[in-house]
N, C-alpha and C positions, 0 to 999 in steps of 0.2 A: 564754441557753437559749431555745429556741423550741419550746414544746410540753411534753408530759409525758415522764418517763423512768422506766423500770422496770429495776432491776438484779436479778440473782438470785445466790444462793450455795447451797452444799450443805454440810451438816454430818452426819457419822455414817453416810452412805450413799453409794453410787455416784452420780455425776451422772446424772440421768434423761436419756435421749436427747431428751426433749420439753421440757426446761427452758426453752430460748429461746422455743419456741412458747407456753409458758405465760406468759412475760413479755410477749410480743406480745399475748396474749389480755388480760392485765391492762391493757395500754394501751387496748384497745378498751372495756374496762369504764370506765376513767377518761373516755374520750371520751363514752361514753353518758351518764355522770353529769355531763357538761359541766364537768369539772375542767380547769383550765388551769395550766400550769407546776408540776404536781405531780411529786414524786419519791418513789417507793416502792421498797422492796426486798422480794423474795420469797425466802424460805429454805426449802429442801426438806431434811427431816431424817428420822432414824429415830425409833422410839418412845421410846427411852431418852433422847434429847435433849429430845423433847417432854415427857416425864414430868418431867424436871428443870426445864424452864421452867415448866411448869404448877405444880409444887410450889413453886418459888422465887417466882413472881409472883402466884399465885392461891391458894396454900395447899391445893392439890388434888394429892395424891400419886398421880396416875395419868396415863397418856398421854391426849391428846385429838387431834382431827383438825386444828384450825386455831386459831392464836392470833394476835391483832393487838396490836402495841405501837405506840401512838400517840406520835409525837414532836411534830408540829405546830409546827415552827419555820419562820419566814420567813427566807430567806437572801438577801442582796443580792448580785447578781452584777455583773460589770464593765460590762455594757451598760445598767445601770440597771434591768433587770427583776428582779422578785423571784421566787424559787423557793420553793415550799412543800414542805418536807421532811416529808411526811405520817407516815411510819414504816415499820414492818415487818410483813409477813404471813408467818407461819411455818406450813408445812404438813407434817404427818407423811405420808410416802409410804406406809408400811404401813397407816396408818389410812385413807387415801384408797381403797386397794383393798378393805379390810374393809368400809367404808361402802358401797362400790359393790355388793358382794355381799349385805350385809345389807339394803340398800334396794331391791335388784333393779334397779339402773340401771347403765349403762356406766361404767367407770372414767373415761372422758373427760368424761361429764356430771357426775360427782361432782367431778372436778378443777375444772371450770368453776364449779360451785357454791361450792366452798371458796374459790376466788380472789375471787369476787364477795362472799361472806360477809365475808372479811377486809377487803376494800376498803370495804365498807359500814361496818364498825367504824371504820376509819381516817377515814371521813367523818363520824363522830360519832353514828352510829346504834347502838342497842342493842335487845335483846329480853330479855323476862323468862323465856321458855322457848322451845322449838323448835316450838311449835304454829304451824300455817300461817296463823292469823288475825292474827299479830303483824305490824304494818306493815313491819318490816324484812324478815321472811320473805316477805311478799307482794311487796315490791320485788325481793328476791333472785330469786324465781321469774319475775317479769316480765322482768328483765334476762336471765336464763338463756334464756328463750324468744325474746326480742328479738334477742339477739346471735348465736344459732345458729352458723352458719359451719362452717369446716373443722375437722376433728378435730385436737386437740392431741396426743393420744397416738399 
């Protein structure tokens, strides 16, 4: 393997036309964080799937916008290079659009924010709440501004 890899899947909803662009954006986030030989997956789902995951893994019986499931395993590949299988970022597509409306931002900006947020969790960062003074939230917004670029949606 040479570089980072991002795979995506879809559960409980139609495949978004922008799914591959979202995976490409996740690659740019990994690059900005200076991650090397990372492998992550993005899963786009409906609220019912997200609620089930949130209930089963966090004991919160409600949907949420993004969840990260850290695997954090080093896999040795044939060429002697190690691949870090970081884990999965799961994003609820309906929550993405609700958030955008509730926060008064574009759906594109919110999708970028959720991808960054999930990857920061896979990187080992956490936050106590969603207040903007949290270090993770500050880095999230910094990356959002830094990466800009073409629209995903």
